[in-house]
C-alpha positions as CSV (number, residue, x, y, z in Angstrom):
1,M,0.0,0.0,0.0
2,N,1.2,3.5,-0.8
3,K,2.9,5.2,2.2
4,M,0.8,8.3,1.8
5,I,-2.4,6.2,1.9
6,Q,-1.1,4.4,5.0
7,W,-0.5,7.8,6.7
8,V,-3.9,9.1,5.8
9,L,-5.6,6.0,7.1
10,A,-3.6,6.2,10.4
11,A,-4.6,9.8,10.9
12,T,-8.3,8.9,10.2
13,L,-8.2,6.1,12.7
14,V,-6.7,8.3,15.4
15,C,-9.5,10.8,14.9
16,G,-12.2,8.2,14.9
17,A,-10.9,6.4,18.0
18,S,-11.1,9.5,20.3
19,V,-14.3,9.8,22.2
20,F,-13.6,12.9,24.2
21,T,-11.4,14.9,21.8
22,S,-12.7,16.1,18.4
23,C,-10.3,16.2,15.5
24,T,-12.2,19.0,13.9
25,N,-13.6,22.3,15.0
26,D,-17.2,21.7,16.3
27,D,-18.3,24.9,14.7
28,D,-17.1,23.8,11.3
29,P,-17.6,20.0,11.2
30,V,-15.8,18.1,8.4
31,T,-17.2,14.8,7.1
32,P,-14.4,12.2,7.2
33,P,-13.4,10.5,4.0
34,T,-15.5,7.4,3.3
35,D,-12.7,5.3,1.8
36,E,-9.0,5.3,1.0
37,V,-9.3,6.9,-2.4
38,E,-11.3,9.9,-1.0
39,A,-8.9,10.2,2.0
40,L,-5.9,10.4,-0.3
41,L,-7.6,12.7,-2.8
42,Q,-8.4,15.2,0.0
43,K,-4.7,15.4,1.0
44,M,-3.3,15.9,-2.5
45,T,-2.2,19.2,-3.9
46,L,-3.2,20.3,-7.4
47,R,0.2,19.4,-8.8
48,E,0.0,15.9,-7.2
49,K,-3.4,15.4,-8.8
50,V,-2.4,16.6,-12.2
51,G,0.7,14.4,-12.1
52,Q,-1.6,11.3,-11.7
53,L,-3.1,12.1,-15.1
54,F,0.2,11.7,-17.0
55,Y,1.8,8.5,-18.0
56,V,5.1,9.2,-19.8
57,R,8.2,7.6,-21.3
58,P,11.3,7.9,-19.1
59,E,12.9,10.4,-21.5
60,C,10.2,13.0,-20.7
61,L,11.6,13.5,-17.2
62,D,15.1,14.2,-18.6
63,T,14.8,17.8,-19.9
64,T,18.3,17.7,-21.4
65,I,16.6,15.8,-24.2
66,H,14.8,18.3,-26.5
67,F,12.0,17.0,-28.7
68,N,11.1,18.8,-31.9
69,R,7.6,19.1,-33.4
70,S,8.1,16.3,-35.9
71,G,8.6,13.8,-33.1
72,G,12.4,13.5,-33.3
73,I,14.9,14.9,-30.9
74,D,17.2,17.9,-31.3
75,Q,20.5,16.3,-30.4
76,S,23.6,14.8,-32.1
77,V,21.8,11.5,-32.1
78,D,18.8,11.0,-34.4
79,D,16.5,8.9,-32.3
80,L,15.8,7.6,-28.7
81,T,17.0,4.1,-29.5
82,K,20.6,5.5,-29.6
83,I,20.2,7.3,-26.3
84,K,19.0,4.0,-24.6
85,L,17.8,5.6,-21.4
86,Q,17.8,2.6,-19.1
87,A,18.2,4.0,-15.6
88,V,16.8,6.9,-13.6
89,N,19.3,9.7,-13.6
90,E,19.7,12.8,-11.4
91,M,18.1,15.1,-13.9
92,M,15.0,12.9,-14.0
93,R,14.8,12.9,-10.2
94,K,15.2,16.7,-10.1
95,V,12.5,17.3,-12.7
96,N,10.2,14.8,-10.9
97,E,10.4,16.7,-7.7
98,N,8.2,19.4,-9.3
99,Y,6.5,17.2,-11.9
100,P,5.1,14.0,-10.2
101,V,3.9,11.4,-12.6
102,G,1.2,8.7,-12.4
103,G,2.8,6.2,-14.7
104,I,5.9,5.3,-16.8
105,I,5.8,3.4,-20.1
106,L,8.9,1.5,-21.2
107,Y,9.8,1.0,-24.8
108,A,12.2,-1.6,-26.3
109,H,15.2,0.8,-26.2
110,N,14.6,1.2,-22.4
111,I,15.0,-2.5,-21.8
112,E,18.4,-4.3,-22.2
113,D,18.1,-7.5,-20.2
114,E,16.7,-9.0,-17.0
115,A,19.4,-7.6,-14.8
116,Q,19.0,-4.0,-16.1
117,L,15.2,-4.2,-15.8
118,A,15.5,-5.5,-12.3
119,R,17.5,-2.3,-11.4
120,F,15.5,0.1,-13.4
121,I,12.0,-0.7,-12.2
122,P,12.7,-0.1,-8.4
123,E,14.2,3.3,-9.4
124,I,11.0,4.1,-11.3
125,R,8.8,3.0,-8.4
126,A,10.7,5.4,-6.1
127,L,9.8,8.4,-8.3
128,K,7.3,11.0,-6.9
129,G,3.7,10.1,-7.9
130,S,4.2,6.4,-7.2
131,P,4.1,5.6,-11.0
132,L,2.6,2.4,-12.4
133,L,4.8,0.5,-14.8
134,C,3.3,0.1,-18.3
135,I,4.4,-1.5,-21.6
136,D,3.1,-2.4,-25.0
137,E,3.4,-6.2,-25.1
138,E,0.7,-7.4,-27.4
139,G,2.5,-10.4,-28.8
140,G,3.4,-10.6,-32.5
141,R,5.3,-7.6,-33.9
142,V,4.5,-5.3,-31.0
143,A,6.4,-7.0,-28.1
144,R,9.1,-5.0,-26.3
145,I,10.3,-7.9,-24.3
146,G,9.2,-10.8,-26.6
147,R,11.3,-9.4,-29.5
148,N,14.4,-8.9,-27.3
149,S,16.7,-11.9,-27.7
150,N,18.1,-11.3,-24.2
151,F,14.7,-12.6,-22.8
152,K,13.8,-16.2,-23.1
153,V,10.0,-15.9,-23.2
154,K,7.4,-17.5,-25.4
155,T,6.7,-15.5,-28.6
156,Y,3.7,-15.4,-30.9
157,E,3.3,-15.0,-34.6
158,S,0.4,-12.5,-34.4
159,M,-3.0,-12.0,-32.9
160,G,-4.4,-12.6,-36.3
161,A,-2.9,-16.1,-36.3
162,I,-4.5,-16.7,-32.9
163,G,-7.8,-15.4,-34.2
164,A,-7.6,-17.7,-37.2
165,T,-7.7,-20.8,-34.9
166,G,-11.2,-19.8,-33.9
167,D,-10.5,-21.0,-30.4
168,P,-10.7,-18.2,-27.7
169,K,-8.7,-20.5,-25.3
170,N,-5.6,-19.7,-27.4
171,A,-6.2,-16.0,-26.8
172,Y,-6.4,-16.7,-23.1
173,E,-3.2,-18.7,-23.2
174,C,-1.4,-15.9,-25.0
175,G,-2.6,-13.2,-22.6
176,N,-1.8,-15.4,-19.6
177,T,1.7,-16.3,-20.8
178,I,2.5,-12.6,-21.6
179,G,0.9,-11.5,-18.3
180,T,2.9,-14.0,-16.3
181,Y,6.3,-12.8,-17.5
182,L,5.3,-9.1,-17.3
183,H,4.2,-9.6,-13.7
184,R,7.4,-11.4,-12.9
185,Y,9.4,-8.5,-14.2
186,G,7.4,-6.0,-12.3
187,F,4.9,-4.5,-14.8
188,D,1.4,-3.4,-13.7
189,I,-0.3,-2.5,-17.1
190,D,-0.1,-4.0,-20.5
191,F,-1.5,-1.8,-23.3
192,A,-3.1,-4.9,-24.9
193,P,-5.1,-6.5,-26.5
194,V,-5.9,-4.7,-29.7
195,A,-9.7,-4.7,-30.0
196,D,-9.8,-3.3,-33.5
197,V,-11.6,-5.2,-36.2
198,N,-9.3,-5.3,-39.2
199,T,-11.8,-4.7,-42.0
200,N,-9.7,-2.6,-44.3
201,P,-7.1,-4.7,-46.3
202,E,-5.2,-1.5,-47.0
203,N,-4.7,-0.8,-43.3
204,I,-0.9,-0.3,-42.7
205,V,-0.9,0.0,-38.9
206,I,-3.3,-2.6,-37.5
207,G,-3.3,-5.6,-39.8
208,A,-2.5,-8.8,-38.0
209,R,-2.3,-7.0,-34.6
210,A,-6.1,-7.5,-34.6
211,F,-7.6,-10.9,-34.0
212,S,-9.9,-10.9,-37.0
213,D,-11.8,-8.9,-39.6
214,K,-15.0,-10.3,-38.1
215,P,-16.2,-8.8,-34.9
216,E,-18.0,-12.0,-33.7
217,I,-14.6,-13.8,-33.8
218,A,-12.5,-10.9,-32.4
219,A,-14.8,-10.2,-29.4
220,P,-14.3,-13.5,-27.5
221,M,-10.6,-13.4,-28.3
222,V,-10.3,-9.9,-26.7
223,T,-12.1,-10.9,-23.5
224,N,-10.2,-14.1,-23.1
225,Y,-6.9,-12.3,-23.6
226,L,-8.0,-9.8,-20.9
227,Q,-8.8,-12.7,-18.6
228,G,-5.5,-14.3,-19.2
229,L,-3.7,-11.1,-18.2
230,K,-5.9,-10.6,-15.2
231,D,-5.3,-14.1,-13.9
232,A,-1.5,-13.5,-14.2
233,G,-1.8,-10.3,-12.1
234,V,-1.6,-7.7,-14.9
235,T,-4.2,-5.1,-16.0
236,G,-5.0,-5.0,-19.7
237,C,-6.2,-2.2,-21.9
238,I,-8.3,-2.5,-25.0
239,K,-7.5,-0.2,-28.0
240,H,-7.9,1.8,-30.2
241,F,-11.4,3.3,-29.6
242,P,-13.6,3.9,-31.6
243,G,-11.7,1.5,-33.9
244,H,-8.5,1.9,-36.0
245,G,-9.2,-1.2,-38.2
246,D,-11.1,0.6,-41.1
247,T,-8.4,3.3,-41.7
248,K,-5.6,3.5,-44.3
249,A,-3.2,6.0,-42.8
250,D,-1.0,5.6,-39.7
251,T,-1.7,8.1,-36.9
252,H,2.0,7.8,-35.8
253,F,2.7,10.1,-38.8
254,G,-0.4,12.1,-39.5
255,Y,-4.1,12.3,-39.9
256,A,-6.2,9.2,-40.4
257,S,-9.9,8.7,-40.4
258,S,-12.8,6.3,-40.5
259,Q,-15.7,7.3,-42.7
260,K,-18.1,5.0,-40.9
261,T,-21.3,6.2,-39.3
262,W,-22.0,5.4,-35.7
263,E,-24.6,2.9,-36.8
264,E,-22.0,1.1,-38.9
265,M,-19.6,1.1,-36.0
266,L,-22.2,-0.4,-33.7
267,S,-22.5,-3.4,-35.9
268,C,-18.7,-3.9,-36.2
269,E,-16.1,-2.1,-34.1
270,M,-18.4,-1.6,-31.1
271,V,-19.0,-5.4,-30.9
272,T,-15.5,-6.0,-29.5
273,F,-15.4,-2.8,-27.4
274,K,-18.8,-3.6,-25.8
275,A,-17.6,-7.1,-25.1
276,G,-14.6,-5.7,-23.3
277,I,-16.7,-3.2,-21.3
278,Q,-19.1,-6.0,-20.3
279,W,-16.2,-8.1,-19.2
280,G,-15.0,-5.3,-17.0
281,C,-11.9,-3.8,-18.6
282,Q,-10.2,-1.1,-16.6
283,L,-8.7,0.9,-19.4
284,I,-9.7,1.9,-22.9
285,M,-7.2,3.6,-25.2
286,T,-8.4,6.2,-27.6
287,A,-7.3,6.4,-31.3
288,H,-6.2,9.7,-32.8
289,I,-8.4,9.0,-35.8
290,G,-11.0,11.3,-37.1
291,A,-14.6,10.0,-37.4
292,P,-16.3,12.9,-39.2
293,N,-19.5,10.9,-39.9
294,V,-19.9,10.5,-36.1
295,T,-18.7,13.8,-34.8
296,G,-19.4,16.1,-37.7
297,A,-15.8,17.3,-37.7
298,D,-12.2,16.0,-38.5
299,I,-11.2,16.3,-34.8
300,P,-9.2,13.2,-33.5
301,A,-11.3,10.9,-31.4
302,T,-8.9,11.6,-28.5
303,M,-10.0,15.2,-28.5
304,S,-13.7,14.6,-29.1
305,S,-16.3,14.8,-26.3
306,V,-18.9,13.3,-28.7
307,I,-16.7,10.1,-29.0
308,L,-15.6,10.0,-25.4
309,Q,-18.6,11.4,-23.5
310,D,-21.6,10.9,-25.6
311,K,-20.7,7.5,-27.1
312,L,-18.3,5.8,-24.8
313,R,-19.5,7.0,-21.4
314,R,-23.2,7.6,-21.9
315,E,-24.3,5.3,-24.7
316,L,-22.0,2.4,-24.0
317,G,-22.0,2.9,-20.2
318,Y,-18.2,2.7,-19.7
319,Q,-17.2,4.0,-16.3
320,N,-13.5,3.2,-15.9
321,L,-10.3,4.8,-17.2
322,I,-9.9,6.4,-20.6
323,I,-6.3,6.8,-21.7
324,T,-5.0,8.4,-24.9
325,D,-2.8,6.8,-27.4
326,A,0.7,8.4,-27.3
327,M,0.2,12.2,-27.7
328,E,3.6,12.5,-29.3
329,M,2.2,10.9,-32.5
330,G,2.0,12.9,-35.7
331,A,-1.8,13.0,-35.8
332,I,-1.6,15.2,-32.6
333,T,1.7,17.1,-32.9
334,Q,1.0,18.3,-36.4
335,Q,-2.2,20.0,-35.3
336,Y,-1.7,21.0,-31.6
337,T,0.9,22.2,-29.2
338,N,1.7,20.0,-26.2
339,G,-0.4,22.3,-24.0
340,E,-3.4,22.4,-26.4
341,A,-3.4,18.7,-26.8
342,A,-3.2,17.9,-23.1
343,V,-5.9,20.4,-22.1
344,G,-8.1,19.5,-25.0
345,C,-8.2,15.8,-24.4
346,I,-8.9,16.3,-20.7
347,K,-11.8,18.6,-21.5
348,A,-13.0,16.0,-23.9
349,G,-13.2,13.4,-21.2
350,V,-9.8,11.7,-21.1
351,D,-8.5,10.5,-17.7
352,I,-4.8,9.7,-18.6
353,V,-2.6,11.6,-21.0
354,L,-0.1,9.1,-22.4
355,G,3.2,10.1,-23.8
356,P,3.0,13.9,-24.4
357,Q,5.9,15.0,-26.5
358,V,7.1,17.6,-23.9
359,F,5.7,16.5,-20.5
360,T,6.6,19.6,-18.5
361,E,4.9,21.8,-21.1
362,A,1.7,19.7,-21.1
363,F,1.7,19.5,-17.3
364,D,2.1,23.3,-16.9
365,A,-0.7,23.9,-19.4
366,V,-3.1,21.8,-17.4
367,I,-2.2,23.6,-14.2
368,K,-2.8,27.0,-15.9
369,A,-6.1,25.8,-17.3
370,V,-7.3,24.9,-13.9
371,E,-6.1,28.1,-12.3
372,A,-7.8,30.1,-15.1
373,G,-11.1,28.2,-14.7
374,E,-10.9,26.6,-18.1
375,I,-10.9,23.2,-16.4
376,T,-12.4,22.8,-13.0
377,E,-10.6,21.1,-10.2
378,Q,-13.7,18.9,-9.8
379,R,-13.1,17.7,-13.3
380,I,-9.5,16.8,-12.4
381,D,-10.7,15.0,-9.3
382,E,-13.1,12.8,-11.4
383,S,-10.1,11.4,-13.3
384,V,-7.8,11.2,-10.3
385,R,-10.4,9.1,-8.4
386,R,-10.4,6.6,-11.3
387,V,-6.6,6.5,-11.3
388,L,-6.3,6.0,-7.6
389,K,-9.0,3.4,-7.6
390,L,-7.0,1.4,-10.2
391,K,-3.8,1.8,-8.1
392,K,-5.7,0.5,-5.1
393,Q,-6.9,-2.5,-7.1
394,I,-3.4,-3.2,-8.4
395,G,-2.0,-2.8,-4.9
396,R,0.3,0.2,-5.5
């Protein structure tokens, strides 16, 4: 249990145990928190709250690394794989003192071998904000550990190959196997499985990452994979809402869209997402795709209250965490500044901002938006409650 939560609970018990001495002013009674989440939330500063809404790559805490608008870095090296940030350094600790963070996502270049990972993860856990450890480990071509030859773990051809077997038990086995080694290494969240239905043969980003081009096949595969992760002690995340399977372009590099109406999505993409919601998934990741025939605009789903509030929350009844796809992707950075993107997606209904290109800039923009009344602190609290609830469930 988080030390801050333990302290709050201890204080609450002391107040409650006293019969003759009140812990509050009788003229201004304060209702004690009803559970651990509320107790912790009431003790948090605005910066601590906002920090819980950001899950970032380790490099975002090292401000000696300067990212440019195109997604690269302004250094003598041309990409992060050559930096290979694989330990928490003093600059990261210094920045983190003023910029707490709710989660850290590791990529392939952050992971060398078991010994390095065993050193790195406790360093991350010690950061301010008690960050959860996250990774993209779908199986197939997206597997940060599975594709590293220094790790001797079972690998998979693709989720499409598993879907082709027609047996959801194979999806369970895959999720459970991946979850077992992720849990062993210390990860909390796996940004998997892909719940997209790969209906467009020209799709260059999803393809065999999806279980099938038929929703009735994909849906039980998704829920069985989620169950496999859960039984191994890892929390899954279905993606990419409202569905990236019927697009041609890649949102890593720029704008992509689905031309489907909501009614068309209900009979295809939403079959898998509704199955995941009914199963009880804790996280849904948004896509940066436009859905103009649903929203009436070209705005990315990540920034759309129609997609996130009207459709996902109200119509589909989803009550758990909404997390963005990486905000450093071209579909976002080509249209918005770091601050605009972070503020915009939170206003649209997002709970967790994943991978902003410049974390400190995005963080400061959210703080300023709250101070200016553009976002209410109550709105921030809604998302922080969901984050803290998940951390409590995970045991962090």
